[in-house]
C-alpha positions in Angstrom: 27.1 -8.7 -24.8 27.1 -5.1 -26.0 29.9 -2.6 -25.2 27.5 -0.6 -23.0 26.5 -3.7 -21.0 30.1 -4.7 -20.6 31.0 -1.3 -19.4 28.2 -1.3 -16.8 29.2 -4.8 -15.6 32.7 -3.5 -14.9 31.5 -0.5 -13.2 29.0 -2.6 -11.1 31.9 -4.9 -10.0 34.0 -2.0 -8.6 31.4 0.7 -7.8 31.6 2.3 -4.5 28.8 2.2 -1.9 27.1 5.5 -2.9 27.2 4.3 -6.7 25.6 1.0 -6.2 22.0 2.2 -6.2 22.0 2.9 -10.1 22.8 -0.8 -10.7 20.3 -2.4 -8.4 17.5 -2.3 -11.2 19.8 -2.9 -14.1 17.9 -5.0 -16.7 21.0 -7.0 -17.6 21.5 -10.3 -15.5 25.2 -10.1 -16.4 25.4 -6.6 -14.6 23.5 -8.0 -11.6 25.9 -11.0 -11.4 28.8 -8.7 -11.3 27.2 -6.4 -8.7 26.8 -9.4 -6.3 30.5 -9.7 -6.3 31.1 -6.2 -5.1 32.1 -6.1 -1.5 30.6 -2.7 -0.9 27.2 -4.3 -1.4 25.0 -3.8 1.7 22.2 -5.8 3.2 19.6 -3.3 2.0 21.0 -3.5 -1.5 20.7 -7.4 -1.5 17.1 -7.0 -0.2 16.2 -4.9 -3.2 17.8 -7.5 -5.5 15.9 -10.3 -3.7 12.6 -8.8 -4.3 13.0 -8.4 -8.0 10.8 -10.8 -9.9 12.6 -10.3 -13.2 15.9 -11.7 -12.3 16.8 -15.3 -13.5 16.5 -18.2 -10.8 20.3 -18.9 -10.9 21.0 -15.3 -9.5 18.4 -15.7 -6.7 20.1 -19.0 -5.9 23.4 -17.4 -5.8 22.2 -14.9 -3.1 20.8 -17.9 -1.1 24.2 -19.6 -1.1 26.1 -16.6 -0.1 26.7 -16.9 3.8 27.2 -13.2 3.9 23.6 -12.5 2.9 21.6 -15.4 3.9 22.2 -14.7 7.5 19.9 -11.8 7.0 16.4 -12.8 8.0 14.7 -10.2 5.7 16.7 -11.5 2.8 15.7 -15.1 3.6 12.1 -14.0 3.6 12.3 -12.1 0.5 13.9 -15.0 -1.5 11.1 -17.4 -0.3 8.5 -14.8 -1.2 10.0 -14.4 -4.7 8.3 -16.8 -7.2 11.4 -17.0 -9.3 13.4 -18.5 -6.6 14.1 -22.2 -7.3 11.7 -24.5 -5.3 14.5 -26.4 -3.7 16.1 -23.1 -2.5 12.8 -21.9 -1.2 12.2 -25.0 0.8 15.6 -25.1 2.3 15.1 -21.5 3.4 11.5 -22.0 4.8 12.7 -24.1 7.6 14.3 -20.9 9.1 11.4 -18.7 8.6 9.1 -17.8 11.6 5.7 -19.4 12.0 3.7 -16.3 11.2 5.7 -15.3 8.3 5.2 -18.7 6.9 1.4 -18.4 7.4 1.5 -15.1 5.4 3.5 -16.8 2.6 0.9 -19.6 2.3 -1.7 -17.0 1.3 0.5 -15.5 -1.5 -1.1 -16.3 -4.8 2.2 -15.2 -6.5 3.9 -18.2 -5.3 3.5 -21.6 -7.1 0.8 -23.9 -5.6 3.3 -26.7 -4.9 5.4 -24.2 -2.8 2.4 -23.1 -0.8 1.3 -26.7 -0.1 4.9 -27.5 1.1 4.9 -24.3 3.4 1.5 -25.4 4.8 3.0 -28.9 5.6 5.9 -27.3 7.6 3.3 -25.4 9.6 1.1 -28.4 10.1 4.1 -30.4 11.3 4.6 -27.8 14.1 0.9 -27.6 15.3 0.9 -30.6 17.7 3.7 -29.0 19.8 2.3 -25.4 19.7 1.0 -23.6 22.7 -2.7 -23.0 22.8 -2.2 -19.1 22.5 0.0 -19.6 19.3 -2.7 -21.9 17.9 -5.3 -19.2 18.5 -3.2 -16.5 16.8 -2.5 -18.8 13.8 -6.3 -19.6 13.5 -6.8 -15.9 12.7 -4.4 -15.7 9.9 -4.0 -19.2 8.5 -5.4 -20.6 5.3 -5.9 -24.0 3.4 -4.7 -27.1 5.0 -3.5 -25.3 8.1 -7.1 -24.1 8.9 -8.3 -27.8 8.3 -5.8 -29.1 10.7 -6.7 -26.6 13.4 -10.5 -27.3 12.9 -9.8 -31.1 13.2 -7.8 -30.7 16.4 -11.0 -29.6 18.1 -9.9 -27.0 20.6 -13.0 -25.0 21.1 -11.4 -21.5 21.1 -9.3 -22.4 18.1 -12.3 -23.8 16.2 -14.2 -20.6 16.8 -11.4 -18.3 15.5 -10.9 -20.6 12.5 -14.5 -20.5 11.6 -14.4 -16.7 11.7 -11.2 -16.6 9.5 -12.2 -14.9 6.1 -9.8 -17.3 4.3 -11.9 -20.4 5.2 -13.9 -21.5 2.2 -16.9 -23.9 2.1 -15.1 -26.6 0.2 -12.6 -26.9 3.1 -15.3 -26.9 5.6 -17.1 -29.8 3.8 -13.9 -31.8 4.1 -13.8 -31.2 7.8 -17.5 -32.3 8.3 -16.8 -35.3 6.1 -13.8 -36.6 7.9 -14.4 -39.3 10.7 -11.7 -37.7 12.8 -13.6 -34.4 13.2 -14.4 -34.0 16.9 -18.0 -33.3 18.3 -16.8 -29.8 19.4 -15.9 -28.9 16.0 -19.1 -30.3 14.3 -21.4 -28.6 16.9 -19.6 -25.3 16.4 -20.1 -25.4 12.7 -23.8 -26.4 13.1 -24.5 -23.3 15.3 -22.2 -20.8 13.4 -24.3 -17.9 12.0 -22.5 -17.9 8.6 -21.7 -21.6 7.8 -24.8 -23.2 9.2 -26.9 -21.3 6.6 -24.9 -22.9 3.6 -27.0 -25.5 1.9 -24.0 -28.0 1.3 -22.9 -27.6 4.7 -26.3 -28.4 6.2 -26.5 -31.5 4.0 -23.0 -32.6 5.2 -23.9 -31.9 8.7 -27.0 -34.1 8.6 -24.8 -37.0 7.6 -22.5 -36.4 10.6 -23.3 -38.3 13.8 -22.2 -35.5 15.9 -24.6 -32.9 14.7 -27.2 -31.9 17.4 -30.5 -33.7 16.7 -32.6 -30.6 17.2 -30.5 -28.7 14.5 -30.5 -31.6 12.3 -34.2 -31.7 12.2 -34.3 -28.0 11.3 -31.9 -28.6 8.4 -34.0 -31.3 6.9 -36.9 -28.7 6.5 -34.9 -26.8 3.7 -33.5 -29.8 1.9 -34.6 -30.4 -1.7 -36.9 -33.6 -2.3 -34.1 -35.2 -4.4 -31.6 -34.9 -1.5 -34.2 -36.1 1.1 -34.7 -39.2 -1.1 -30.9 -39.9 -1.4 -30.5 -39.5 2.2 -33.3 -42.0 3.0 -31.8 -44.6 0.7 -28.3 -44.1 2.1 -27.4 -47.3 4.1 -24.8 -45.2 5.9 -27.3 -42.9 7.3 -27.7 -43.1 11.2 -30.7 -45.1 12.3 -31.5 -42.2 14.6 -31.7 -39.8 11.8 -33.6 -41.9 9.3 -37.1 -41.7 11.1 -36.9 -37.9 10.7 -36.0 -38.0 7.1 -39.0 -40.3 6.7 -41.3 -38.0 8.5 -40.2 -35.1 6.3 -40.8 -37.0 3.1 -44.3 -38.0 4.3 -45.2 -34.4 5.2 -44.2 -33.4 1.6 -46.4 -36.0 0.1 -43.7 -38.5 -0.8 -43.6 -42.3 -0.4 -40.4 -43.0 1.5 -38.6 -46.1 0.3 -40.4 -46.2 -3.0 -38.0 -47.4 -5.6 -38.4 -46.1 -9.0 -39.0 -48.9 -11.6 -35.8 -49.3 -13.7 -36.5 -48.2 -17.3 -35.8 -51.1 -19.6 -35.0 -50.3 -23.3 -37.0 -52.4 -25.7 -35.7 -52.2 -29.4 -38.4 -51.6 -31.9 -38.9 -53.2 -35.4 -36.6 -50.8 -37.1 -33.8 -51.5 -34.6 -34.2 -55.2 -35.2 -33.7 -54.8 -38.8 -30.5 -52.8 -38.2 -29.1 -55.4 -35.9 -29.9 -58.2 -38.5 -28.1 -56.2 -41.3 -25.2 -55.9 -38.8 -25.0 -59.6 -38.0 -25.1 -60.6 -41.7 -22.5 -58.1 -42.9 -19.3 -59.9 -44.1 -16.2 -59.3 -42.1 -13.3 -57.5 -43.6 -10.0 -59.4 -43.6 -6.9 -57.4 -43.1 
């Protein structure tokens, strides 16, 4: 520690309220540690420190363990939002963060993916006991696995709001359609949605789902590639109700449904035989 840094450390520890501001952004962790021991430090001052992303994790953990500061809700949120806060500390504080603030945190790409998944799990844990109005509000701002859970629950109003949520991505929707627990309400809502029902992979997944309305399913078949139609027709899991329509679509495109391509068998030529003979007659090397 330099003499200048040591002097700032002493000043930070004993500075009066009006002098604290000049130490809040000090680059030295030692000065900040000394500052945290200053009894003149206010909640607003600690909030500034909690948002700093260039502080060592141990300093942020010290703030979280100080009863004087952690009773402040803004400080709790700031610490969980700070990517430098240790994971164990963030998770312990997350239990005391309000639902919609948690939902906002799950969308922060500054936070480690493991923390975002843990925060999503906390929200998902609360969903079964939520009032319908709260679920509807959550559906507008949620992301990731939280949206999947809301869609799988199948409440029509919640499903509609979830499908309109800009955070919903095709990969998540594909998972919903593929889940056997997806309700008919959810599947039908996806099948008629003006955006999602136009996605090729979504249509392909909907065709495989028994809850997709037959009239829409037949319409989806019209846009499928031949290779996908063939795969559908040969799929033993495909509903017997759907198979005749796939058969008809293939016939209309000049295909022979059910025809199995002959398996190509490799026959070695004369040169290959010579190579194999030389390999067989080669002496083995003992170690």
